[in-house]
C-alpha positions in Angstrom: 0.0 0.0 -0.1 0.9 3.7 0.0 -0.7 7.0 0.2 -0.4 8.6 -3.2 2.1 11.5 -3.2 2.4 11.7 0.7 6.2 10.8 0.7 6.9 13.7 -1.7 5.0 16.1 0.5 7.0 15.1 3.6 10.2 15.3 1.6 9.4 18.8 0.4 8.6 19.8 4.1 11.6 18.6 6.3 10.3 20.4 9.5 7.9 17.4 9.6 10.9 15.3 10.5 13.1 15.2 13.4 16.8 14.3 13.7 17.2 11.0 15.4 20.2 9.3 16.6 19.3 5.7 16.8 20.9 3.1 19.0 20.3 0.6 21.9 16.7 -0.4 20.9 14.7 -3.1 19.2 13.6 -2.3 15.6 10.8 -3.8 13.6 11.8 -3.7 9.8 9.2 -3.9 6.9 10.9 -6.8 5.3 9.3 -6.4 1.6 10.3 -2.8 1.7 13.7 -3.2 3.0 14.9 -6.1 0.8 13.9 -4.0 -2.3 15.4 -0.7 -0.9 18.7 -2.3 0.1 19.4 -3.8 -3.6 19.4 -0.2 -5.0 21.0 1.7 -1.9 23.8 -0.7 -1.9 24.4 0.0 -5.8 24.2 -3.8 -6.5 24.1 -4.2 -10.4 20.9 -5.5 -11.9 21.3 -4.6 -15.6 22.1 -8.2 -16.5 20.2 -10.0 -13.7 21.2 -10.4 -10.1 24.6 -10.1 -8.6 23.4 -12.2 -5.7 26.8 -12.6 -3.9 27.4 -8.8 -3.8 23.7 -8.3 -2.6 24.3 -10.8 0.3 27.5 -9.2 1.2 26.1 -5.8 1.5 23.0 -7.1 3.4 25.3 -8.5 6.0 27.2 -5.3 6.4 24.0 -3.4 7.0 23.0 -5.8 9.8 26.4 -5.8 11.2 26.2 -1.9 11.5 22.8 -2.2 13.3 24.4 -4.8 15.6 27.4 -2.4 16.5 24.9 0.1 17.6 23.1 -2.4 19.8 20.1 -2.3 17.5 18.1 -5.5 17.7 16.2 -6.1 14.3 13.3 -8.1 13.6 12.1 -8.6 10.0 8.4 -8.8 9.2 7.3 -9.9 5.5 4.1 -9.7 3.7 2.4 -12.8 2.9 0.0 -13.2 0.0 -2.5 -10.8 -1.2 -6.0 -10.3 0.4 -8.7 -12.5 -1.0 -10.9 -9.5 -1.9 -8.6 -8.4 -4.7 -8.2 -5.0 -3.4 -4.4 -4.8 -4.6 -5.0 -6.4 -8.0 -5.2 -3.2 -9.9 -2.1 -1.8 -8.4 -0.2 -5.1 -8.7 -1.0 -5.3 -12.5 0.0 -1.7 -13.1 3.3 -2.3 -11.5 3.8 -5.3 -13.6 3.1 -3.5 -16.8 5.5 -0.8 -15.6 8.1 -3.4 -15.0 7.9 -4.6 -18.6 8.5 -1.0 -19.9 11.4 -0.7 -17.4 12.9 -4.0 -18.6 12.8 -2.7 -22.1 14.6 0.7 -21.1 17.4 -1.3 -19.5 17.9 -3.6 -22.4 18.4 -0.6 -24.7 21.0 1.1 -22.4 18.5 3.5 -20.7 17.7 4.2 -17.1 15.4 1.9 -15.4 15.4 -0.5 -12.4 14.1 -4.0 -12.3 14.7 -6.0 -9.1 16.1 -9.4 -9.9 13.9 -12.3 -9.2 16.0 -14.2 -6.9 16.5 -11.1 -4.6 13.9 -12.2 -2.0 15.4 -15.8 -1.7 18.9 -14.3 -1.4 17.8 -11.9 1.3 15.9 -14.5 3.3 18.9 -17.0 3.3 21.2 -14.1 4.3 19.0 -13.4 7.4 19.2 -16.9 8.5 23.1 -17.0 7.9 23.7 -14.0 10.1 20.9 -15.1 12.6 18.4 -12.2 12.1 14.9 -13.3 13.2 12.1 -12.9 10.6 8.5 -13.9 10.1 6.0 -14.0 7.1 2.3 -12.8 7.9 -0.6 -14.4 6.2 -1.3 -11.4 4.1 -0.3 -7.7 4.3 1.8 -7.2 7.3 1.2 -3.7 8.3 -1.3 -4.0 11.1 0.6 -7.0 12.7 3.8 -4.9 12.2 2.3 -1.9 14.0 1.1 -3.9 17.0 4.5 -5.5 17.4 6.4 -2.1 17.2 3.8 -0.4 19.7 4.1 -3.4 22.1 7.8 -3.0 22.3 7.7 0.7 22.0 10.2 0.8 19.2 10.1 2.4 15.9 9.4 0.8 12.6 11.9 1.0 9.5 10.2 1.5 6.1 9.7 3.7 3.1 6.0 2.8 2.9 3.9 6.0 3.3 1.2 4.1 5.0 3.2 4.1 8.2 2.9 7.9 8.2 -0.8 7.3 9.0 -0.6 4.7 11.6 -0.4 5.7 15.3 3.1 4.5 15.9 4.1 5.2 19.6 7.8 5.5 18.7 7.5 6.7 15.3 8.8 5.7 11.9 12.3 5.7 10.8 12.2 6.6 6.8 14.7 4.4 5.0 15.6 7.2 2.6 16.9 9.3 5.5 19.1 6.6 7.1 22.8 6.9 6.9 23.9 3.1 7.4 27.4 4.2 8.8 28.4 4.3 12.3 28.5 7.7 14.0 29.7 8.3 17.5 28.0 10.5 19.9 28.7 11.5 23.5 26.2 10.9 26.4 25.4 14.3 28.1 25.3 12.6 31.6 28.0 10.1 31.6 30.3 11.7 28.8 30.8 8.3 27.4 30.8 7.9 23.6 28.4 5.6 22.0 27.9 4.4 18.4 24.5 5.2 16.5 22.8 5.3 13.2 21.9 8.9 12.1 18.3 9.0 10.7 15.1 11.1 10.4 12.0 10.3 12.6 8.5 10.7 11.6 6.1 10.9 14.5 2.4 11.5 14.0 2.1 13.7 16.9 4.8 16.0 15.7 3.0 16.2 12.3 -0.4 17.0 13.4 1.1 19.8 15.6 2.9 21.1 12.7 -0.4 21.5 10.6 -2.0 23.3 13.4 -3.8 20.5 15.3 -5.6 18.1 13.0 -6.9 15.2 15.1 -4.7 12.3 14.6 -7.7 10.0 14.4 -8.6 11.7 11.3 -5.4 10.6 9.5 -6.8 7.4 7.9 -9.5 9.6 6.4 -7.0 12.0 5.1 -5.1 9.0 3.3 -8.4 7.8 1.9 -9.1 11.3 0.5 -5.6 11.6 -1.0 -5.8 8.1 -2.6 -4.2 4.8 -1.8 -4.1 1.2 -3.0 -7.7 0.8 -1.7 -9.2 3.9 -3.2 -9.1 6.0 -6.3 -9.4 9.5 -5.2 -11.5 10.5 -8.2 -14.5 9.0 -6.2 -14.7 12.0 -4.1 -14.8 14.4 -6.9 -18.1 16.0 -5.6 -16.2 16.9 -2.4 -13.1 18.2 -4.0 -15.3 20.5 -6.3 -16.3 22.3 -3.3 -13.1 22.2 -1.3 -11.2 25.6 -0.9 -7.6 25.1 -1.8 -5.0 26.8 0.6 -2.5 29.4 -0.6 1.1 29.4 0.3 1.7 29.8 4.1 5.1 31.3 5.3 3.8 31.0 9.0 3.4 27.3 8.7 6.5 26.9 6.4 4.4 24.8 4.0 6.0 24.3 0.5 3.0 24.2 -1.8 2.8 23.2 -5.4 -0.2 22.2 -7.5 0.6 18.7 -6.6 0.4 19.5 -2.8 -2.4 21.9 -2.6 -5.0 19.2 -2.5 -3.3 17.6 0.5 -2.9 21.0 2.3 -6.8 21.8 1.7 -7.8 18.4 3.0 -5.7 18.8 6.2 -7.2 22.3 6.5 -10.7 21.0 6.3 -10.0 18.1 8.6 -9.0 20.7 11.3 -12.6 21.6 11.7 -13.8 18.1 12.7 -13.3 16.9 16.2 -12.9 13.2 15.3 -13.0 10.8 12.4 -16.6 9.9 12.9 -17.6 13.7 12.5 -15.4 14.0 9.5 -17.0 11.1 7.7 -20.4 12.4 8.2 -19.4 15.8 7.1 -17.8 14.3 4.0 -20.9 12.1 3.0 -23.0 15.3 3.1 -21.4 16.2 -0.3 -22.9 13.2 -2.1 -26.3 12.4 -3.4 -28.5 9.8 -1.6 -28.0 7.4 -4.5 -24.3 7.4 -4.1 -23.9 7.8 -0.5 -24.0 4.1 0.5 -21.5 3.2 -2.0 -19.2 5.9 -1.0 -19.4 5.0 2.6 -18.4 1.4 2.0 -15.3 2.6 0.2 -14.3 4.9 2.9 -14.9 2.1 5.6 -12.9 -0.4 4.0 -9.9 2.0 3.5 -10.1 3.5 7.0 -10.3 -0.1 8.7 -6.9 -1.0 7.1 -5.4 1.8 9.3 -7.3 1.6 12.6 -7.6 -1.0 15.5 -4.8 -3.2 14.4 -4.9 -5.0 17.8 -8.1 -6.4 16.9 -6.7 -8.3 13.8 -6.8 -12.0 14.7 -3.8 -14.0 13.8 -0.8 -15.5 15.4 0.9 -13.2 17.9 4.3 -11.7 16.4 5.6 -10.8 20.0 5.1 -14.4 21.1 6.6 -15.6 17.8 9.8 -13.6 18.3 10.1 -14.0 22.2 9.0 -17.8 22.5 8.8 -21.0 20.5 8.5 -19.4 17.0 7.4 -22.6 15.3 4.8 -23.4 17.9 3.3 -19.9 17.7 3.2 -20.2 13.9 1.1 -23.2 14.2 -1.6 -21.4 15.9 -4.7 -19.5 14.3 -4.3 -21.2 11.1 -8.0 -20.7 10.0 -7.0 -17.2 9.1 -5.4 -18.6 5.8 -7.7 -20.7 3.7 -7.5 -22.4 0.2 -9.3 -21.0 -2.6 -12.4 -23.1 -2.0 -12.5 -21.9 1.7 -11.1 -25.0 3.3 -8.5 -24.7 5.9 -4.8 -25.4 5.0 -2.7 -28.0 6.8 -1.0 -26.6 9.8 2.4 -27.7 8.7 2.0 -25.8 5.6 0.7 -22.5 7.2 3.7 -23.1 9.7 6.2 -23.2 6.8 4.7 -20.2 5.2 5.0 -18.1 8.3 8.6 -19.4 9.4 9.8 -18.7 5.8 10.3 -22.2 4.8 8.1 -21.7 1.8 7.9 -18.4 -0.2 4.8 -16.9 1.3 4.1 -14.4 -1.5 4.3 -16.9 -4.5 3.2 -20.1 -3.0 0.4 -18.7 -0.9 -1.2 -16.7 -3.8 -1.1 -19.8 -5.8 -3.1 -22.0 -3.3 -5.2 -19.2 -1.8 -6.0 -17.0 -4.9 -5.2 -19.3 -7.8 -3.4 -16.2 -9.3 0.3 -15.3 -9.9 1.7 -12.3 -11.4 5.1 -13.0 -13.0 7.8 -10.4 -12.6 9.5 -9.6 -15.9 13.2 -9.9 -16.1 15.8 -8.0 -18.2 15.1 -10.2 -21.2 14.5 -10.1 -24.9 11.0 -8.5 -25.1 10.7 -9.8 -28.6 10.7 -13.5 -27.3 8.2 -15.1 -25.2 8.4 -14.6 -21.5 11.2 -16.5 -19.9 8.5 -18.1 -17.6 7.2 -19.9 -20.4 10.1 -22.2 -20.4 9.6 -23.3 -16.7 5.9 -23.7 -17.0 6.1 -27.4 -16.5 7.7 -27.1 -13.1 5.0 -24.9 -11.9 2.3 -27.1 -13.4 3.5 -29.8 -11.1 3.6 -27.5 -8.0 0.2 -26.3 -8.8 -1.0 -30.0 -9.1 0.1 -30.5 -5.5 -1.2 -27.2 -4.2 -4.6 -27.4 -6.0 -5.3 -31.2 -5.6 -7.4 -30.8 -2.3 -9.1 -27.9 -3.7 -10.2 -29.7 -6.9 -11.1 -33.0 -4.9 -13.3 -31.3 -2.4 -15.4 -29.8 -5.2 -15.3 -32.7 -7.6 -19.0 -33.4 -7.2 -19.8 -29.8 -8.0 -19.7 -27.9 -11.3 -16.2 -26.3 -11.1 -15.5 -23.0 -12.8 -12.4 -23.0 -14.9 -10.5 -20.7 -12.3 -11.2 -23.3 -9.6 -9.3 -25.8 -11.6 -6.4 -23.9 -12.7 -4.1 -20.9 -11.6 -4.4 -17.6 -13.4 -1.0 -16.3 -14.5 -0.2 -12.9 -15.7 2.8 -13.0 -18.0 4.6 -10.8 -20.4 3.7 -11.2 -24.0 6.2 -8.9 -25.9 5.4 -5.5 -24.3 2.0 -6.5 -23.0 0.7 -8.4 -20.0 -1.4 -11.3 -20.9 -3.7 -13.4 -18.7 -3.6 -17.0 -19.1 -5.0 -20.0 -17.1 -2.4 -22.6 -16.5 -3.9 -26.3 -15.9 -2.1 -28.2 -13.1 -0.5 -31.6 -13.6 -2.0 -34.0 -11.3 0.0 -37.0 -12.1 3.4 -37.9 -13.3 4.0 -40.9 -15.7 6.4 -42.7 -13.6 5.3 -41.4 -10.2 1.6 -41.6 -10.6 -0.9 -39.4 -9.0 0.7 -36.5 -7.2 0.1 -36.0 -3.4 -1.9 -33.1 -1.9 -0.5 -30.6 0.4 -1.8 -32.8 3.4 -0.1 -35.8 2.1 3.5 -34.4 1.7 4.6 -35.0 5.3 3.8 -38.6 4.8 5.7 -38.9 1.6 9.2 -40.5 2.0 12.3 -38.6 1.1 12.8 -41.0 -1.9 9.2 -40.3 -3.3 9.7 -36.6 -2.8 12.9 -36.6 -4.8 11.2 -38.5 -7.5 8.6 -36.0 -7.9 11.0 -33.2 -8.3 13.4 -35.0 -10.7 10.6 -36.4 -12.9 9.2 -32.7 -12.9 12.4 -31.6 -14.4 12.7 -34.8 -16.9 15.7 -36.2 -15.3 17.0 -38.9 -13.1 17.9 -39.1 -9.5 21.0 -40.9 -10.6 22.1 -37.8 -12.6 21.4 -35.4 -9.5 23.5 -37.7 -7.3 26.6 -37.1 -9.5 27.0 -33.7 -7.7 27.3 -32.6 -4.2 24.3 -31.6 -2.2 24.9 -27.9 -2.6 24.9 -28.1 -6.4 22.1 -30.7 -7.0 19.3 -28.2 -7.3 21.1 -25.9 -9.5 22.5 -28.6 -11.9 18.9 -30.1 -12.1 17.6 -26.7 -13.0 20.5 -26.3 -15.7 19.5 -29.5 -17.4 15.8 -28.4 -17.5 16.9 -25.1 -18.8 19.0 -26.6 -21.6 16.1 -29.0 -22.6 13.5 -26.2 -22.7 15.3 -23.1 -23.6 13.9 -21.3 -26.6 15.6 -19.6 -28.5 18.3 -22.2 -27.7 21.4 -21.1 -25.7 24.9 -21.6 -26.7 27.7 -23.7 -25.3 29.1 -20.4 -24.1 26.1 -19.9 -21.8 26.6 -23.3 -20.2 30.4 -22.9 -19.7 30.0 -19.6 -18.2 27.5 -21.0 -15.5 30.2 -23.6 -14.6 33.0 -21.1 -14.5 30.8 -18.7 -12.5 30.1 -21.3 -9.8 33.7 -22.3 -9.6 34.8 -18.7 -9.4 32.3 -17.6 -6.6 33.5 -20.6 -4.5 37.1 -19.8 -5.0 36.4 -16.1 -4.1 34.3 -17.1 -0.9 37.1 -19.4 0.1 39.9 -16.7 -0.1 37.8 -14.1 1.5 36.9 -16.5 4.3 40.7 -17.4 4.8 41.5 -13.6 4.9 38.7 -13.0 7.6 39.8 -15.9 9.7 37.0 -18.2 8.5 34.3 -16.0 10.2 31.0 -17.7 9.7 29.1 -14.3 10.0 30.7 -13.1 7.0 31.2 -15.9 4.7 30.0 -19.5 5.1 32.9 -22.0 5.3 32.5 -25.9 5.2 31.7 -25.5 9.0 28.7 -23.3 8.0 27.4 -25.8 5.6 27.3 -28.4 8.4 25.4 -25.9 10.6 22.9 -25.5 7.7 22.7 -29.2 7.4 21.9 -29.6 11.0 19.2 -26.9 10.8 17.7 -28.5 7.7 17.4 -31.9 9.7 15.9 -30.0 12.7 13.3 -28.4 10.5 12.3 -31.6 8.8 14.1 -30.9 5.5 16.1 -33.3 3.5 18.5 -35.8 5.1 22.0 -35.0 3.6 23.9 -37.5 5.6 24.8 -39.6 2.6 28.4 -39.6 1.3 29.5 -36.4 -0.6 29.2 -37.0 -4.2 32.1 -36.9 -6.7 31.6 -33.5 -8.3 32.0 -30.9 -5.5 33.3 -27.4 -5.9 34.2 -27.1 -2.2 36.4 -30.4 -2.4 38.1 -29.1 -5.3 38.9 -25.9 -3.6 40.1 -28.0 -0.5 42.6 -29.9 -2.8 43.8 -26.9 -4.9 46.9 -25.0 -3.5 46.4 -21.5 -2.3 48.5 -20.3 -5.3 46.0 -21.9 -7.8 43.1 -20.4 -6.0 44.7 -17.0 -6.1 45.7 -17.4 -9.8 42.1 -18.6 -10.7 40.6 -15.6 -8.8 42.9 -13.1 -10.4 42.4 -14.6 -13.9 38.5 -14.2 -13.6 37.9 -11.3 -11.4 37.7 -8.7 -14.1 34.5 -10.4 -15.4 33.2 -10.0 -11.9 34.4 -6.6 -11.2 33.8 -4.7 -14.3 30.5 -4.1 -16.0 30.2 -3.7 -19.7 29.2 -0.2 -20.6 25.5 -0.1 -21.8 24.4 2.7 -24.1 22.1 3.3 -26.9 24.8 2.5 -29.3 26.1 -0.5 -27.2 23.0 -2.0 -25.8 22.9 -5.2 -24.0 23.1 -8.3 -26.1 19.7 -9.8 -25.9 20.5 -13.4 -26.7 22.8 -13.4 -23.8 20.6 -12.0 -21.1 17.7 -13.8 -22.3 19.5 -17.2 -22.0 20.5 -16.3 -18.4 17.0 -15.0 -17.5 15.5 -18.2 -18.6 17.9 -20.1 -16.3 16.8 -17.8 -13.3 13.0 -18.7 -14.1 13.7 -22.3 -14.1 15.8 -22.2 -10.9 13.1 -20.0 -9.2 10.3 -22.4 -9.9 12.5 -25.4 -8.9 13.3 -23.8 -5.6 9.6 -23.2 -5.0 8.8 -26.8 -5.8 11.5 -28.0 -3.6 9.9 -25.8 -0.8 6.4 -27.2 -1.2 8.1 -30.8 -1.1 9.8 -29.9 2.2 13.3 -29.7 0.9 14.1 -33.2 -0.5 17.2 -31.5 -1.9 19.4 -29.0 0.0 18.5 -25.3 -0.4 21.0 -23.9 -2.9 23.3 -21.1 -1.8 22.6 -18.6 -4.5 25.6 -16.3 -3.3 28.0 -19.1 -4.5 26.1 -19.8 -7.6 25.0 -16.8 -9.7 26.5 -13.4 -10.4 24.8 -12.4 -13.6 27.3 -9.5 -14.4 30.0 -12.2 -14.4 27.8 -14.6 -16.5 27.2 -12.0 -19.0 30.7 -10.7 -19.3 32.2 -14.0 -19.5 29.8 -15.5 -22.0 30.4 -12.4 -24.1 34.0 -12.9 -23.9 33.8 -16.4 -24.9 31.9 -15.4 -28.0 35.1 -13.8 -29.2 37.4 -16.8 -28.6 38.4 -19.1 -31.4 39.0 -22.0 -28.8 36.8 -21.2 -25.8 37.4 -24.5 -24.1 41.3 -24.0 -24.3 40.9 -20.3 -23.0 38.8 -21.6 -19.9 41.3 -24.3 -19.1 44.1 -21.7 -19.1 42.1 -19.5 -16.9 41.3 -22.4 -14.4 45.1 -23.4 -14.5 45.2 -26.5 -16.8 45.8 -29.6 -14.8 44.6 -28.0 -11.4 41.7 -29.6 -9.5 39.5 -26.7 -10.6 40.2 -27.3 -14.3 39.6 -30.9 -13.9 36.3 -30.2 -12.2 35.2 -28.0 -14.9 35.9 -30.9 -17.4 34.0 -33.5 -15.3 31.0 -30.9 -14.9 30.9 -30.5 -18.8 31.2 -34.2 -19.2 28.2 -34.9 -16.9 25.9 -32.2 -18.4 26.8 -33.0 -22.0 26.2 -36.8 -21.2 22.7 -36.1 -20.2 21.4 -33.9 -23.2 21.7 -33.9 -26.9 23.9 -31.5 -28.8 20.8 -30.4 -30.7 19.8 -28.3 -27.8 22.5 -25.8 -28.2 22.5 -23.0 -30.6 25.4 -23.0 -33.0 27.5 -19.9 -31.9 29.9 -20.2 -34.4 27.3 -20.0 -37.3 25.7 -17.2 -35.6 29.0 -15.3 -35.5 29.5 -15.7 -39.2 26.0 -14.6 -40.2 26.5 -11.4 -38.2 29.9 -11.0 -39.8 28.5 -11.6 -43.3 25.8 -8.9 -42.7 28.3 -6.5 -41.7 30.4 -7.2 -44.8 27.3 -6.8 -47.1 26.5 -3.4 -45.6 29.8 -2.2 -46.2 29.8 -3.3 -49.8 26.4 -1.9 -50.2 24.9 -5.4 -51.3 22.1 -5.9 -48.6 19.5 -8.2 -49.8 15.7 -8.1 -48.8 16.0 -10.9 -46.4 18.8 -9.1 -44.6 16.7 -6.0 -44.3 14.0 -8.2 -42.7 16.6 -9.6 -40.3 17.7 -6.2 -39.4 14.2 -5.1 -38.5 13.7 -8.0 -36.3 17.0 -7.3 -34.6 16.2 -3.5 -34.1 12.6 -3.8 -32.7 12.3 -0.9 -30.4 11.6 -2.0 -26.7 12.1 1.3 -25.1 8.9 3.0 -26.1 5.9 3.3 -23.8 4.0 0.1 -23.4 0.3 -0.3 -24.2 -1.1 -0.6 -20.7 -3.9 -3.1 -21.9 -4.2 -6.7 -20.7 -4.3 -8.9 -23.6 -7.5 -11.0 -23.5 -7.0 -14.8 -23.3 -10.2 -15.4 -25.3 -11.8 -15.0 -28.7 -13.0 -11.4 -28.8 -15.3 -12.2 -31.6 -17.3 -14.7 -29.7 -19.3 -12.9 -26.9 -19.7 -16.0 -24.9 -15.9 -17.1 -24.8 -15.1 -14.8 -22.0 -17.2 -16.8 -19.7 -14.6 -19.4 -19.6 -12.4 -17.0 -17.6 -13.6 -16.7 -14.1 -12.8 -13.4 -12.6 -15.1 -13.3 -9.6 -12.0 -13.2 -7.3 -11.4 -9.5 -8.2 
């Protein structure tokens, strides 16, 4: 949510904020807002996908700063969307805008697109550094406010809705926090202490600054200005009679046309003793015919800001201060499946504790609706999520099985039997219905959510591997930390369209090796500190935690192909040489401009891999982790992937080049060869694009242009290559039905929103 334009209004009037030296306190963090903010605040690159190792490193540094100032953070994430569809319009708008931004980035222009594995990276980093976190059933704002008020501590967020809530200790605004340690002196003891410099917004200070508006009226102010619940144009009869304020030097208000309505609303609210009086006064501006409808709109919006304590759900204070898993198993009736039946306790507990992606998986089972987040990809091609659809179909089959079974005697709507996905199609957002897979050829009928805890580890692994069309024997060739990524790689290669090149695959292998080597060297320099970089001991700790939480048993012997083991065997000199040979691809970013845009065939290939890996991770979560959770910080750095793949395209003998970089004959070079052999032995050569012929074709076209002998077919190819993807998108959702048949739309059930 957010109050439209209110953040800009506060920014333009700094006297509404107070300088705040923050230290020695609990802190409740708006998790969704924070992990998004930090990616850009820390200047982590996103132009080619996610640099997840760098992101995790920066997140650790931020939390180390808080710890140094004796600040105790608690991270609270949103769950799924509310079932009344109140945020669908906003969600679709943001998804369309994201498509537009992805197109801008691809053409070397400005735009920001958060990489799709950032959430999983952030959550895993929290676990590594021991930061407690929780996922609420739906939007977390009210539970977050209740927790902060119970502890009498501030909230950290950029969400303008928190300007409206009555927070006892106020709101620390992310945009105004300096995450560097500053030292001050205590006036009484004269002792120095570390603190974080910030700006605090407190509602008491704000209402005094605007000459005494009753703070109970602030939810109505947010409603009239407009938020994610309300389109402010509903109140046009009121605004047409409202007297707009002029500039006021006395009150230091900076006003523009944009802010004059806010000032006028605040001035009007001053004449009302409380929110009840204000609502009655407001309704007087509307006709009898529209009054009831407007009152419902107002009530729904106001209720989202007031009486947060009455919100019945599990207690966050008890969750953080007591047995978190036991508390997460209470009040499970607040989260129900699409057909209204209660979800199994273990499943709700997993969502709340962060074992499952609350947003993605919960929306699938509760709303039967997913809005896919477009990546930096080739907008001329189908969405990268099309390539991983089979994995989602299996996951949907498990999540929806009990929904469909409980209604099998009734006449099912199409929506009740499928998941509604909003996916990019070129520069548009298209709605499609994805049917679940209810059985697999070799496994048989899939279990439902209630059945998952009773399935054996072997059966769970079979579901995942068969979903990815590979064998358990292949996965067992790799060490546990590599199994999920290698399974995703095989699925990616088998399903990529357009096909990827051998250079894409080689870049993935080298990236994994480089990130492991870099982590090993940094760990050695820091004395093997677990809080900074996980060592082999850290992996043992993660294994123990996985067993404790009912995740996969990884007590089997370590498989043959292990990067960690190869790093153990390699000499320090070899590790340093490999790191030095490859670091430029990790450190430097190719300059992207209008004349030197991103090469779409490279980014699109790796974006398809990320989509496959994301869906594989989610299926692994639903199955209670039959395979170890992948450590993304040691697997993917998309700047490296792009740079290295692009470099390989220029090499006459790419394999010889790679062997040299990895020090031919070293354990790491041998590992690369074995990884190549394992993957290539599991797929056919026809799954690769011929990069050599592609280079020749491009070279021929360049020569023809120089000679002035361009053919008609060349012009067609060039037209395809130069499709403009940075123009404004058409903000229309493409209908997934026959528009010439007036009855075909009935097959798309839209009753949820």
